[in-house]
C-alpha positions in Angstrom: -33.6 6.4 0.7 -30.6 4.3 -0.4 -29.9 6.8 -3.2 -29.7 9.6 -0.6 -27.3 7.7 1.6 -25.2 6.9 -1.4 -25.0 10.5 -2.4 -24.0 11.5 1.1 -21.0 9.3 1.0 -18.1 10.7 -0.9 -15.9 8.5 -3.2 -12.5 7.7 -1.7 -9.5 7.7 -4.0 -7.5 6.2 -1.2 -9.9 3.3 -0.8 -10.0 2.8 -4.6 -6.2 2.7 -4.8 -6.0 0.5 -1.7 -8.3 -2.0 -3.3 -6.2 -2.0 -6.5 -3.0 -2.4 -4.5 -4.4 -5.4 -2.7 -5.6 -7.0 -5.9 -2.2 -6.4 -7.5 -0.6 -8.0 -4.4 -2.7 -11.2 -4.9 -1.4 -11.4 -8.5 2.2 -10.8 -7.4 1.9 -13.6 -4.8 0.5 -16.0 -7.3 3.3 -15.1 -9.8 5.9 -15.6 -7.1 4.6 -19.0 -6.3 4.1 -20.2 -9.8 6.3 -18.1 -12.1 9.6 -17.5 -10.3 12.0 -20.3 -9.8 14.9 -18.5 -8.1 14.4 -18.5 -4.3 15.7 -15.0 -3.5 13.7 -13.4 -6.3 10.6 -15.4 -5.1 11.2 -14.2 -1.5 11.5 -10.6 -2.6 8.3 -10.7 -4.6 6.4 -12.5 -1.8 7.6 -9.8 0.6 6.5 -7.1 -1.8 3.1 -8.7 -2.1 2.7 -9.0 1.6 3.4 -5.4 2.2 1.3 -4.3 -0.7 -1.7 -6.4 0.4 -1.5 -5.3 4.0 -1.2 -1.6 3.2 -3.8 -1.9 0.4 -6.3 -3.2 2.9 -5.4 -0.5 5.4 -5.9 2.2 2.7 -9.2 0.7 1.6 -10.5 0.7 5.2 -9.0 3.9 6.6 -9.2 6.0 3.4 -12.9 6.9 3.6 -12.6 7.6 7.4 -10.1 10.4 7.2 -11.6 13.9 7.4 -8.6 16.0 8.3 -5.6 16.9 6.1 -3.0 15.3 8.4 -4.8 11.9 8.4 -5.1 12.0 4.6 -1.5 13.0 4.3 -0.4 10.1 6.5 -2.3 7.7 4.2 -0.9 9.1 1.0 2.6 8.7 2.6 1.7 5.1 3.2 0.6 4.7 -0.4 3.9 6.2 -1.6 5.9 4.1 0.8 4.2 0.9 -0.4 4.8 1.8 -4.0 8.4 2.5 -3.4 9.1 -0.4 -1.2 7.2 -3.1 -3.0 7.9 -1.7 -6.4 11.6 -1.6 -5.8 11.6 -5.3 -4.6 9.6 -6.4 -7.6 11.8 -4.4 -10.0 14.9 -6.0 -8.5 13.5 -9.5 -8.6 12.0 -9.4 -12.1 14.2 -7.1 -14.0 17.4 -7.0 -12.0 17.0 -3.3 -11.3 18.3 -1.6 -8.2 16.3 -2.1 -5.0 17.7 1.2 -3.7 14.3 2.7 -3.3 13.1 0.0 -0.9 14.7 1.7 2.2 13.2 5.0 1.2 9.8 3.3 0.9 10.2 1.5 4.2 11.1 4.8 5.9 8.0 6.4 4.3 5.9 3.6 5.7 7.2 4.1 9.2 6.7 7.8 8.9 3.2 7.4 7.5 2.2 5.1 10.3 3.7 7.4 13.0 1.9 10.5 11.6 -1.3 8.5 11.4 -0.9 7.4 15.0 -0.1 10.8 16.4 -3.0 12.3 14.4 -5.3 9.8 16.1 -4.4 11.4 19.4 -5.5 14.9 18.2 -9.1 13.8 17.6 
């Protein structure tokens, strides 16, 4: 019986990527605490880790529940926004690259959550 239930559930790429994002966030947070001495860089990496962890958990939980295209699109926009926002902050802190994509990522996060929220009203 367990085997039939397992087959009935479809794998979720969003949940998988959310779990990987959350795991990466834990590593980033540890690195910020133990491997970065400069306070501003440490703060940026901690902020990136916080956003990556929170959105990773959201994707891991919400990913398998989305059945319609709009809900899935909203979650993929959240994923993209998290990668742009957190990735830009980490790249700036660790490699002195531009953080210019952070606002784009933040805007994508806001848009993704707004679409997700409005989609919830359609159900």
